[in-house]
N, CA, C and O atoms as a CHARMM CRD file, in Angstrom:
* protein
*
  340
    1    1 UNK  N      0.90800  -1.21700   0.14600 PROA 1      0.00000
    2    1 UNK  CA    -0.00400   0.04500  -0.11400 PROA 1      0.00000
    3    1 UNK  C      0.95400   1.30900  -0.19800 PROA 1      0.00000
    4    1 UNK  O      2.00500   1.31900   0.44300 PROA 1      0.00000
    5    2 UNK  N      0.66800   2.10200  -0.79500 PROA 2      0.00000
    6    2 UNK  CA     1.13100   3.49800  -0.60100 PROA 2      0.00000
    7    2 UNK  C      1.40500   4.39300   0.56100 PROA 2      0.00000
    8    2 UNK  O      0.55200   4.93000   1.26800 PROA 2      0.00000
    9    3 UNK  N      2.52800   4.47400   0.65500 PROA 3      0.00000
   10    3 UNK  CA     3.02500   4.73100   2.60000 PROA 3      0.00000
   11    3 UNK  C      2.15200   5.80500   2.84800 PROA 3      0.00000
   12    3 UNK  O      1.77300   5.79000   4.01900 PROA 3      0.00000
   13    4 UNK  N      1.56600   6.98400   2.00300 PROA 4      0.00000
   14    4 UNK  CA     0.74100   8.44000   2.21500 PROA 4      0.00000
   15    4 UNK  C     -0.47500   7.95200   2.23000 PROA 4      0.00000
   16    4 UNK  O     -1.31900   8.68000   2.75300 PROA 4      0.00000
   17    5 UNK  N     -0.88800   6.75300   1.73700 PROA 5      0.00000
   18    5 UNK  CA    -2.66000   6.75100   1.29500 PROA 5      0.00000
   19    5 UNK  C     -3.49700   6.77900   2.69100 PROA 5      0.00000
   20    5 UNK  O     -4.64900   7.21300   2.69400 PROA 5      0.00000
   21    6 UNK  N     -2.93300   6.34500   3.76500 PROA 6      0.00000
   22    6 UNK  CA    -3.49900   6.53600   5.38800 PROA 6      0.00000
   23    6 UNK  C     -3.87800   7.89300   5.60300 PROA 6      0.00000
   24    6 UNK  O     -4.99700   8.21200   6.00600 PROA 6      0.00000
   25    7 UNK  N     -2.59200   9.02300   5.23100 PROA 7      0.00000
   26    7 UNK  CA    -2.71300   9.90600   5.66400 PROA 7      0.00000
   27    7 UNK  C     -3.48500  10.94100   4.70400 PROA 7      0.00000
   28    7 UNK  O     -3.89500  12.07200   4.96800 PROA 7      0.00000
   29    8 UNK  N     -3.55100  10.24300   3.57400 PROA 8      0.00000
   30    8 UNK  CA    -4.33800  11.24400   2.20000 PROA 8      0.00000
   31    8 UNK  C     -5.99100  11.05300   2.68000 PROA 8      0.00000
   32    8 UNK  O     -6.86500  11.91200   2.79900 PROA 8      0.00000
   33    9 UNK  N     -6.03800   9.64400   2.89000 PROA 9      0.00000
   34    9 UNK  CA    -7.76100   9.52800   3.19700 PROA 9      0.00000
   35    9 UNK  C     -8.23400  10.03100   4.60200 PROA 9      0.00000
   36    9 UNK  O     -9.34200  10.56800   4.59400 PROA 9      0.00000
   37   10 UNK  N     -7.48300   9.93900   6.00800 PROA 10     0.00000
   38   10 UNK  CA    -7.78300  10.91800   6.99100 PROA 10     0.00000
   39   10 UNK  C     -7.78400  12.22900   6.84600 PROA 10     0.00000
   40   10 UNK  O     -8.38300  12.96800   7.62700 PROA 10     0.00000
   41   11 UNK  N     -7.03400  12.69500   5.71300 PROA 11     0.00000
   42   11 UNK  CA    -7.43400  14.44900   5.56900 PROA 11     0.00000
   43   11 UNK  C     -8.63400  14.57500   4.55000 PROA 11     0.00000
   44   11 UNK  O     -9.44600  15.49900   4.50100 PROA 11     0.00000
   45   12 UNK  N     -8.57400  13.37900   3.69200 PROA 12     0.00000
   46   12 UNK  CA    -9.66000  13.75100   3.04200 PROA 12     0.00000
   47   12 UNK  C    -11.15100  13.64700   3.97300 PROA 12     0.00000
   48   12 UNK  O    -11.94100  14.58700   3.87500 PROA 12     0.00000
   49   13 UNK  N    -11.48500  12.48200   4.86000 PROA 13     0.00000
   50   13 UNK  CA   -12.55700  12.34000   5.56300 PROA 13     0.00000
   51   13 UNK  C    -12.41300  13.82900   6.35400 PROA 13     0.00000
   52   13 UNK  O    -13.30000  14.63600   6.07700 PROA 13     0.00000
   53   14 UNK  N    -11.41700  14.24700   7.27300 PROA 14     0.00000
   54   14 UNK  CA   -11.62600  14.81300   8.16900 PROA 14     0.00000
   55   14 UNK  C    -12.08400  16.64800   7.13000 PROA 14     0.00000
   56   14 UNK  O    -12.80400  17.51500   7.62600 PROA 14     0.00000
   57   15 UNK  N    -11.47300  16.75000   5.82600 PROA 15     0.00000
   58   15 UNK  CA   -12.23800  17.97000   5.20800 PROA 15     0.00000
   59   15 UNK  C    -13.60500  17.73500   4.46800 PROA 15     0.00000
   60   15 UNK  O    -14.28800  18.64700   4.00000 PROA 15     0.00000
   61   16 UNK  N    -13.89600  16.50000   4.42600 PROA 16     0.00000
   62   16 UNK  CA   -14.91100  16.31600   3.74400 PROA 16     0.00000
   63   16 UNK  C    -16.23400  16.23200   5.02300 PROA 16     0.00000
   64   16 UNK  O    -17.41500  16.52900   4.84300 PROA 16     0.00000
   65   17 UNK  N    -15.57500  15.72100   6.35900 PROA 17     0.00000
   66   17 UNK  CA   -16.82900  16.21100   7.52300 PROA 17     0.00000
   67   17 UNK  C    -16.87400  17.54800   7.79400 PROA 17     0.00000
   68   17 UNK  O    -18.00300  17.98200   8.02300 PROA 17     0.00000
   69   18 UNK  N    -15.61000  18.63400   7.84900 PROA 18     0.00000
   70   18 UNK  CA   -15.73700  19.94300   7.98200 PROA 18     0.00000
   71   18 UNK  C    -16.64900  20.83100   6.99700 PROA 18     0.00000
   72   18 UNK  O    -17.17900  21.88700   7.34200 PROA 18     0.00000
   73   19 UNK  N    -16.76800  20.18500   5.57700 PROA 19     0.00000
   74   19 UNK  CA   -17.63900  21.16200   4.64100 PROA 19     0.00000
   75   19 UNK  C    -18.94200  20.57900   5.15100 PROA 19     0.00000
   76   19 UNK  O    -19.85300  21.39400   5.00400 PROA 19     0.00000
   77   20 UNK  N    -19.33200  19.44200   5.70100 PROA 20     0.00000
   78   20 UNK  CA   -20.55000  19.21200   5.54000 PROA 20     0.00000
   79   20 UNK  C    -21.26000  19.64300   6.62500 PROA 20     0.00000
   80   20 UNK  O    -22.49100  19.64000   6.61500 PROA 20     0.00000
   81   21 UNK  N    -20.46000  20.10200   7.78200 PROA 21     0.00000
   82   21 UNK  CA   -20.67600  20.81900   8.91400 PROA 21     0.00000
   83   21 UNK  C    -20.94000  22.23800   8.45900 PROA 21     0.00000
   84   21 UNK  O    -21.95500  22.79000   8.88400 PROA 21     0.00000
   85   22 UNK  N    -19.92100  23.04800   7.42600 PROA 22     0.00000
   86   22 UNK  CA   -19.73900  24.04600   7.21900 PROA 22     0.00000
   87   22 UNK  C    -21.30700  24.53300   6.29700 PROA 22     0.00000
   88   22 UNK  O    -21.94300  25.57600   6.45500 PROA 22     0.00000
   89   23 UNK  N    -21.52700  23.70700   5.60400 PROA 23     0.00000
   90   23 UNK  CA   -22.68600  23.98000   4.67400 PROA 23     0.00000
   91   23 UNK  C    -24.06300  23.39800   5.28400 PROA 23     0.00000
   92   23 UNK  O    -24.99900  22.94300   4.62700 PROA 23     0.00000
   93   24 UNK  N    -23.96500  23.53000   6.89300 PROA 24     0.00000
   94   24 UNK  CA   -25.32200  23.40200   7.22400 PROA 24     0.00000
   95   24 UNK  C    -26.46500  24.91100   7.16400 PROA 24     0.00000
   96   24 UNK  O    -27.57800  25.22900   7.58400 PROA 24     0.00000
   97   25 UNK  N    -25.66000  25.33700   6.58500 PROA 25     0.00000
   98   25 UNK  CA   -26.79000  26.74700   6.16500 PROA 25     0.00000
   99   25 UNK  C    -26.59400  27.29000   5.04200 PROA 25     0.00000
  100   25 UNK  O    -26.77800  28.46900   4.73900 PROA 25     0.00000
  101   26 UNK  N    -26.00100  25.95400   4.04000 PROA 26     0.00000
  102   26 UNK  CA   -25.92300  26.00800   2.54100 PROA 26     0.00000
  103   26 UNK  C    -25.20500  27.36200   2.30300 PROA 26     0.00000
  104   26 UNK  O    -25.61800  28.09900   1.40800 PROA 26     0.00000
  105   27 UNK  N    -23.95600  27.77900   3.20700 PROA 27     0.00000
  106   27 UNK  CA   -23.56100  28.82900   2.81500 PROA 27     0.00000
  107   27 UNK  C    -22.40000  28.66700   3.56000 PROA 27     0.00000
  108   27 UNK  O    -22.44200  28.48500   4.77700 PROA 27     0.00000
  109   28 UNK  N    -20.64000  28.75500   2.48000 PROA 28     0.00000
  110   28 UNK  CA   -19.49600  28.71900   3.38800 PROA 28     0.00000
  111   28 UNK  C    -18.62000  29.80900   3.57100 PROA 28     0.00000
  112   28 UNK  O    -17.86500  30.29900   2.73200 PROA 28     0.00000
  113   29 UNK  N    -18.78200  30.12600   4.68600 PROA 29     0.00000
  114   29 UNK  CA   -17.79100  31.65400   4.86500 PROA 29     0.00000
  115   29 UNK  C    -16.38600  31.16000   4.82400 PROA 29     0.00000
  116   29 UNK  O    -15.94100  30.01200   4.79600 PROA 29     0.00000
  117   30 UNK  N    -15.62900  32.67300   4.82800 PROA 30     0.00000
  118   30 UNK  CA   -14.46600  32.48400   4.64300 PROA 30     0.00000
  119   30 UNK  C    -13.80400  31.40900   5.67600 PROA 30     0.00000
  120   30 UNK  O    -13.18400  30.38800   5.37500 PROA 30     0.00000
  121   31 UNK  N    -14.11900  31.94100   7.04500 PROA 31     0.00000
  122   31 UNK  CA   -13.94700  31.57100   8.25700 PROA 31     0.00000
  123   31 UNK  C    -14.06300  29.73900   8.23400 PROA 31     0.00000
  124   31 UNK  O    -13.16000  29.04400   8.70000 PROA 31     0.00000
  125   32 UNK  N    -15.06300  29.27900   7.74100 PROA 32     0.00000
  126   32 UNK  CA   -15.33700  28.02500   7.73600 PROA 32     0.00000
  127   32 UNK  C    -14.27500  27.33400   6.51700 PROA 32     0.00000
  128   32 UNK  O    -13.83100  26.18700   6.47000 PROA 32     0.00000
  129   33 UNK  N    -14.12300  28.13400   5.86000 PROA 33     0.00000
  130   33 UNK  CA   -13.02600  27.34900   4.74000 PROA 33     0.00000
  131   33 UNK  C    -11.69500  27.57900   5.47800 PROA 33     0.00000
  132   33 UNK  O    -10.77800  26.88300   5.04200 PROA 33     0.00000
  133   34 UNK  N    -11.45100  28.22100   6.27500 PROA 34     0.00000
  134   34 UNK  CA   -10.21500  28.13300   7.13500 PROA 34     0.00000
  135   34 UNK  C    -10.21500  27.20000   8.25700 PROA 34     0.00000
  136   34 UNK  O     -9.17200  26.67700   8.64700 PROA 34     0.00000
  137   35 UNK  N    -11.38600  26.97000   8.80300 PROA 35     0.00000
  138   35 UNK  CA   -11.50000  25.75000   9.67800 PROA 35     0.00000
  139   35 UNK  C    -11.57400  24.22600   8.95900 PROA 35     0.00000
  140   35 UNK  O    -11.38200  23.14000   9.50600 PROA 35     0.00000
  141   36 UNK  N    -11.86500  24.46100   7.76200 PROA 36     0.00000
  142   36 UNK  CA   -11.97800  23.23900   6.95100 PROA 36     0.00000
  143   36 UNK  C    -10.23000  22.75400   6.46700 PROA 36     0.00000
  144   36 UNK  O     -9.74700  21.62200   6.44700 PROA 36     0.00000
  145   37 UNK  N     -9.60100  24.03500   6.12700 PROA 37     0.00000
  146   37 UNK  CA    -8.07600  23.61200   5.77500 PROA 37     0.00000
  147   37 UNK  C     -7.57100  23.32600   7.22000 PROA 37     0.00000
  148   37 UNK  O     -6.98300  22.25300   7.35700 PROA 37     0.00000
  149   38 UNK  N     -7.69300  24.03400   8.20600 PROA 38     0.00000
  150   38 UNK  CA    -7.33100  23.68200   9.51500 PROA 38     0.00000
  151   38 UNK  C     -7.26500  21.98700   9.83200 PROA 38     0.00000
  152   38 UNK  O     -6.26400  21.36500  10.18700 PROA 38     0.00000
  153   39 UNK  N     -8.52400  21.48600   9.61300 PROA 39     0.00000
  154   39 UNK  CA    -9.15100  19.91900   9.58700 PROA 39     0.00000
  155   39 UNK  C     -8.13900  19.18200   8.82400 PROA 39     0.00000
  156   39 UNK  O     -7.42100  18.29000   9.27600 PROA 39     0.00000
  157   40 UNK  N     -8.14700  19.57500   7.78700 PROA 40     0.00000
  158   40 UNK  CA    -7.35800  18.88200   6.49900 PROA 40     0.00000
  159   40 UNK  C     -5.92200  18.84200   6.89800 PROA 40     0.00000
  160   40 UNK  O     -5.36200  17.77100   6.66500 PROA 40     0.00000
  161   41 UNK  N     -5.22900  19.75500   7.43300 PROA 41     0.00000
  162   41 UNK  CA    -3.87400  19.96300   7.53100 PROA 41     0.00000
  163   41 UNK  C     -3.65300  19.01900   8.69000 PROA 41     0.00000
  164   41 UNK  O     -2.83300  18.10600   8.59800 PROA 41     0.00000
  165   42 UNK  N     -4.33500  19.21500   9.72700 PROA 42     0.00000
  166   42 UNK  CA    -3.80500  18.83400  10.96600 PROA 42     0.00000
  167   42 UNK  C     -4.30500  17.33500  10.76200 PROA 42     0.00000
  168   42 UNK  O     -3.44000  16.59000  11.22200 PROA 42     0.00000
  169   43 UNK  N     -5.12600  16.78600  10.36600 PROA 43     0.00000
  170   43 UNK  CA    -5.61400  14.97600  10.16900 PROA 43     0.00000
  171   43 UNK  C     -4.25600  14.74600   8.91700 PROA 43     0.00000
  172   43 UNK  O     -3.40700  13.92300   9.26100 PROA 43     0.00000
  173   44 UNK  N     -4.07900  15.30800   7.77100 PROA 44     0.00000
  174   44 UNK  CA    -2.70400  14.98900   7.31200 PROA 44     0.00000
  175   44 UNK  C     -1.45700  14.53700   8.32700 PROA 44     0.00000
  176   44 UNK  O     -0.92400  13.45100   8.55400 PROA 44     0.00000
  177   45 UNK  N     -1.24000  15.94800   8.85000 PROA 45     0.00000
  178   45 UNK  CA     0.37000  15.73000   9.86500 PROA 45     0.00000
  179   45 UNK  C     -0.21200  14.58200  10.93700 PROA 45     0.00000
  180   45 UNK  O      0.31100  13.47200  10.83400 PROA 45     0.00000
  181   46 UNK  N     -1.10300  14.72800  11.81400 PROA 46     0.00000
  182   46 UNK  CA    -1.47400  13.59600  12.67300 PROA 46     0.00000
  183   46 UNK  C     -1.52100  12.00000  12.35400 PROA 46     0.00000
  184   46 UNK  O     -1.08200  11.08100  13.04500 PROA 46     0.00000
  185   47 UNK  N     -2.28900  11.94100  10.90600 PROA 47     0.00000
  186   47 UNK  CA    -2.17800  10.69500  10.62100 PROA 47     0.00000
  187   47 UNK  C     -0.99900  10.07300  10.04700 PROA 47     0.00000
  188   47 UNK  O     -0.70600   8.88300  10.15600 PROA 47     0.00000
  189   48 UNK  N     -0.11900  11.27300   9.21400 PROA 48     0.00000
  190   48 UNK  CA     0.86100  10.92700   8.61600 PROA 48     0.00000
  191   48 UNK  C      2.03100  10.59600   9.62900 PROA 48     0.00000
  192   48 UNK  O      2.89000   9.76900   9.32200 PROA 48     0.00000
  193   49 UNK  N      2.04600  11.22800  10.78900 PROA 49     0.00000
  194   49 UNK  CA     2.88100  11.21100  12.21100 PROA 49     0.00000
  195   49 UNK  C      3.24400  10.03400  12.76300 PROA 49     0.00000
  196   49 UNK  O      4.29400   9.66700  13.29000 PROA 49     0.00000
  197   50 UNK  N      1.85900   9.31400  12.49000 PROA 50     0.00000
  198   50 UNK  CA     1.72500   8.44300  13.53800 PROA 50     0.00000
  199   50 UNK  C      2.29500   7.05800  12.89300 PROA 50     0.00000
  200   50 UNK  O      1.89400   6.70500  11.78400 PROA 50     0.00000
  201   51 UNK  N      3.30800   6.23100  13.67300 PROA 51     0.00000
  202   51 UNK  CA     3.56100   4.81300  12.94900 PROA 51     0.00000
  203   51 UNK  C      2.39000   3.96500  12.80100 PROA 51     0.00000
  204   51 UNK  O      1.39300   4.25600  13.46100 PROA 51     0.00000
  205   52 UNK  N      2.37300   3.11700  12.15100 PROA 52     0.00000
  206   52 UNK  CA     2.08900   2.01900  12.05400 PROA 52     0.00000
  207   52 UNK  C      2.40900   0.95000  13.12300 PROA 52     0.00000
  208   52 UNK  O      3.56800   0.88900  13.53300 PROA 52     0.00000
  209   53 UNK  N      1.51600   0.13900  13.58700 PROA 53     0.00000
  210   53 UNK  CA     1.73400  -0.66700  14.37100 PROA 53     0.00000
  211   53 UNK  C      2.78800  -1.91600  13.78400 PROA 53     0.00000
  212   53 UNK  O      2.53200  -2.31000  12.64700 PROA 53     0.00000
  213   54 UNK  N      3.77900  -2.45800  14.39200 PROA 54     0.00000
  214   54 UNK  CA     4.81500  -3.55100  13.99100 PROA 54     0.00000
  215   54 UNK  C      3.64200  -4.71800  13.68900 PROA 54     0.00000
  216   54 UNK  O      2.65000  -5.00800  14.35900 PROA 54     0.00000
  217   55 UNK  N      4.20100  -5.34500  12.26300 PROA 55     0.00000
  218   55 UNK  CA     3.41500  -6.34300  11.63000 PROA 55     0.00000
  219   55 UNK  C      3.16500  -7.87400  12.66800 PROA 55     0.00000
  220   55 UNK  O      4.13400  -8.59500  12.90300 PROA 55     0.00000
  221   56 UNK  N      2.33700  -8.07400  12.99000 PROA 56     0.00000
  222   56 UNK  CA     2.19700  -9.49400  14.11700 PROA 56     0.00000
  223   56 UNK  C      2.89600 -10.82600  13.67800 PROA 56     0.00000
  224   56 UNK  O      2.63500 -11.24100  12.54800 PROA 56     0.00000
  225   57 UNK  N      3.68000 -11.46700  14.39600 PROA 57     0.00000
  226   57 UNK  CA     4.68900 -12.53700  13.65500 PROA 57     0.00000
  227   57 UNK  C      3.94500 -13.55300  14.07700 PROA 57     0.00000
  228   57 UNK  O      3.57200 -13.62700  15.24900 PROA 57     0.00000
  229   58 UNK  N      3.72500 -14.21600  13.40500 PROA 58     0.00000
  230   58 UNK  CA     2.71600 -15.87000  13.64700 PROA 58     0.00000
  231   58 UNK  C      3.84900 -16.68300  14.70200 PROA 58     0.00000
  232   58 UNK  O      5.01800 -16.86000  14.36000 PROA 58     0.00000
  233   59 UNK  N      3.35800 -17.08700  15.88100 PROA 59     0.00000
  234   59 UNK  CA     4.11700 -18.01300  16.76600 PROA 59     0.00000
  235   59 UNK  C      4.35500 -19.39600  15.67200 PROA 59     0.00000
  236   59 UNK  O      3.61300 -19.96400  14.87000 PROA 59     0.00000
  237   60 UNK  N      6.07600 -19.63600  16.19100 PROA 60     0.00000
  238   60 UNK  CA     6.56600 -20.99800  15.70200 PROA 60     0.00000
  239   60 UNK  C      5.42200 -22.22600  15.95100 PROA 60     0.00000
  240   60 UNK  O      4.61600 -22.41300  16.86200 PROA 60     0.00000
  241   61 UNK  N      5.76400 -23.04600  14.59000 PROA 61     0.00000
  242   61 UNK  CA     4.99500 -24.28400  15.00100 PROA 61     0.00000
  243   61 UNK  C      5.54400 -25.22600  15.48300 PROA 61     0.00000
  244   61 UNK  O      6.44100 -25.63500  14.74700 PROA 61     0.00000
  245   62 UNK  N      5.36700 -26.09400  16.91000 PROA 62     0.00000
  246   62 UNK  CA     6.50500 -26.81900  17.42900 PROA 62     0.00000
  247   62 UNK  C      5.81400 -28.33800  16.71900 PROA 62     0.00000
  248   62 UNK  O      4.65400 -28.27200  16.31300 PROA 62     0.00000
  249   63 UNK  N      6.39000 -29.34800  16.62700 PROA 63     0.00000
  250   63 UNK  CA     5.62300 -30.90200  16.29800 PROA 63     0.00000
  251   63 UNK  C      6.50200 -31.54300  16.89500 PROA 63     0.00000
  252   63 UNK  O      7.69800 -31.67400  16.63600 PROA 63     0.00000
  253   64 UNK  N      5.74900 -32.03100  17.88100 PROA 64     0.00000
  254   64 UNK  CA     5.96200 -33.28600  18.69000 PROA 64     0.00000
  255   64 UNK  C      5.79900 -34.53700  18.12100 PROA 64     0.00000
  256   64 UNK  O      4.90900 -34.74600  17.29600 PROA 64     0.00000
  257   65 UNK  N      6.62400 -35.43600  18.50800 PROA 65     0.00000
  258   65 UNK  CA     6.47100 -36.80700  18.28500 PROA 65     0.00000
  259   65 UNK  C      5.56200 -37.59200  19.45700 PROA 65     0.00000
  260   65 UNK  O      5.55000 -37.06100  20.56800 PROA 65     0.00000
  261   66 UNK  N      4.91900 -38.63500  19.29400 PROA 66     0.00000
  262   66 UNK  CA     4.05100 -39.41300  20.36900 PROA 66     0.00000
  263   66 UNK  C      5.05100 -39.76600  21.45000 PROA 66     0.00000
  264   66 UNK  O      4.54800 -39.98700  22.55200 PROA 66     0.00000
  265   67 UNK  N      6.48900 -39.87200  21.34700 PROA 67     0.00000
  266   67 UNK  CA     7.25400 -40.54600  22.36000 PROA 67     0.00000
  267   67 UNK  C      7.47600 -39.24500  22.65600 PROA 67     0.00000
  268   67 UNK  O      8.67500 -39.33600  22.92000 PROA 67     0.00000
  269   68 UNK  N      7.22900 -38.16200  22.80000 PROA 68     0.00000
  270   68 UNK  CA     7.70800 -36.91300  23.59000 PROA 68     0.00000
  271   68 UNK  C      7.29100 -36.80200  24.86900 PROA 68     0.00000
  272   68 UNK  O      6.07100 -36.63900  24.91300 PROA 68     0.00000
  273   69 UNK  N      8.02200 -36.83400  26.35800 PROA 69     0.00000
  274   69 UNK  CA     7.43500 -36.88400  27.30900 PROA 69     0.00000
  275   69 UNK  C      6.59500 -35.52200  27.88600 PROA 69     0.00000
  276   69 UNK  O      6.05200 -35.43000  28.98700 PROA 69     0.00000
  277   70 UNK  N      6.65300 -34.44000  26.76400 PROA 70     0.00000
  278   70 UNK  CA     6.16700 -33.04300  27.43500 PROA 70     0.00000
  279   70 UNK  C      4.63200 -33.23600  26.45500 PROA 70     0.00000
  280   70 UNK  O      3.73700 -32.41900  26.67200 PROA 70     0.00000
  281   71 UNK  N      4.48000 -33.97500  25.74600 PROA 71     0.00000
  282   71 UNK  CA     3.36400 -34.15700  24.90700 PROA 71     0.00000
  283   71 UNK  C      1.80400 -33.90700  25.90200 PROA 71     0.00000
  284   71 UNK  O      0.78500 -33.27200  25.62800 PROA 71     0.00000
  285   72 UNK  N      2.11700 -34.57100  26.90500 PROA 72     0.00000
  286   72 UNK  CA     0.69200 -34.52200  27.88500 PROA 72     0.00000
  287   72 UNK  C      0.13700 -33.04700  27.77300 PROA 72     0.00000
  288   72 UNK  O     -0.82700 -32.56400  27.17900 PROA 72     0.00000
  289   73 UNK  N      1.38300 -32.39200  28.78700 PROA 73     0.00000
  290   73 UNK  CA     1.32300 -30.77400  29.14300 PROA 73     0.00000
  291   73 UNK  C      1.02000 -29.71000  27.94800 PROA 73     0.00000
  292   73 UNK  O      0.23500 -28.76200  27.96100 PROA 73     0.00000
  293   74 UNK  N      1.85300 -30.14200  26.95100 PROA 74     0.00000
  294   74 UNK  CA     1.74000 -29.46200  25.50400 PROA 74     0.00000
  295   74 UNK  C      0.14700 -29.49600  25.40700 PROA 74     0.00000
  296   74 UNK  O     -0.48200 -28.43800  25.40200 PROA 74     0.00000
  297   75 UNK  N     -0.59500 -30.93600  25.31700 PROA 75     0.00000
  298   75 UNK  CA    -1.94100 -30.81800  24.65900 PROA 75     0.00000
  299   75 UNK  C     -3.08200 -30.13400  25.82600 PROA 75     0.00000
  300   75 UNK  O     -4.15400 -29.58500  25.57000 PROA 75     0.00000
  301   76 UNK  N     -2.61300 -30.31200  26.82200 PROA 76     0.00000
  302   76 UNK  CA    -3.71300 -29.46700  27.86700 PROA 76     0.00000
  303   76 UNK  C     -3.47100 -28.24000  27.83800 PROA 76     0.00000
  304   76 UNK  O     -4.49100 -27.55200  27.89100 PROA 76     0.00000
  305   77 UNK  N     -2.17200 -27.48900  27.75000 PROA 77     0.00000
  306   77 UNK  CA    -1.88600 -26.23300  27.75200 PROA 77     0.00000
  307   77 UNK  C     -2.63800 -25.52400  26.27000 PROA 77     0.00000
  308   77 UNK  O     -2.95800 -24.33500  26.24400 PROA 77     0.00000
  309   78 UNK  N     -2.84200 -26.42500  25.12600 PROA 78     0.00000
  310   78 UNK  CA    -3.53200 -26.01500  23.97900 PROA 78     0.00000
  311   78 UNK  C     -4.76800 -26.09300  23.87200 PROA 78     0.00000
  312   78 UNK  O     -5.30400 -25.64300  22.85900 PROA 78     0.00000
  313   79 UNK  N     -5.49700 -26.66400  24.85900 PROA 79     0.00000
  314   79 UNK  CA    -6.84800 -26.66300  24.88300 PROA 79     0.00000
  315   79 UNK  C     -7.46900 -25.87000  26.19100 PROA 79     0.00000
  316   79 UNK  O     -8.57000 -26.19800  26.63400 PROA 79     0.00000
  317   80 UNK  N     -6.58200 -24.65400  26.86500 PROA 80     0.00000
  318   80 UNK  CA    -7.19700 -24.15600  28.02700 PROA 80     0.00000
  319   80 UNK  C     -8.10500 -22.67900  27.49500 PROA 80     0.00000
  320   80 UNK  O     -8.71800 -21.86700  28.18900 PROA 80     0.00000
  321   81 UNK  N     -7.95200 -22.71200  26.35200 PROA 81     0.00000
  322   81 UNK  CA    -8.80000 -21.47900  25.73400 PROA 81     0.00000
  323   81 UNK  C    -10.17200 -21.91500  25.49800 PROA 81     0.00000
  324   81 UNK  O    -11.03000 -21.04100  25.37500 PROA 81     0.00000
  325   82 UNK  N    -10.52800 -23.25100  25.41200 PROA 82     0.00000
  326   82 UNK  CA   -11.61700 -23.91400  25.19300 PROA 82     0.00000
  327   82 UNK  C    -12.66400 -23.82500  26.07300 PROA 82     0.00000
  328   82 UNK  O    -12.37500 -23.84400  27.27000 PROA 82     0.00000
  329   83 UNK  N    -13.98800 -23.71700  25.70600 PROA 83     0.00000
  330   83 UNK  CA   -15.09300 -23.18900  26.62600 PROA 83     0.00000
  331   83 UNK  C    -15.09500 -24.70700  27.45000 PROA 83     0.00000
  332   83 UNK  O    -15.12700 -25.75800  26.81100 PROA 83     0.00000
  333   84 UNK  N    -15.05400 -24.67300  29.06100 PROA 84     0.00000
  334   84 UNK  CA   -15.02300 -25.66500  29.45800 PROA 84     0.00000
  335   84 UNK  C    -14.02500 -26.33000  30.42400 PROA 84     0.00000
  336   84 UNK  O    -14.04400 -27.21100  31.28200 PROA 84     0.00000
  337   85 UNK  N    -12.92700 -25.27200  29.73200 PROA 85     0.00000
  338   85 UNK  CA   -11.51600 -25.87900  30.35000 PROA 85     0.00000
  339   85 UNK  C    -10.87100 -25.45200  31.50900 PROA 85     0.00000
  340   85 UNK  O     -9.82100 -25.98800  31.86400 PROA 85     0.00000
């Protein structure tokens, strides 16, 4: 994904939201245009400035043989999140 897409979408949503509020009386004044521009610039800067969360890494899969002495413990731990466990 484009690295600026999130910021552009955030700025667009903020600007359109501010424009909708400004058009409540079917007229946009110069002060309202300043507020719309401020919303766009603030959203663009804030969304672009906040880093994305790091990607989650999947837990490694461990394959145990039937002879492994730890197998009953691993099986018990694997089922702790099931209802009634």
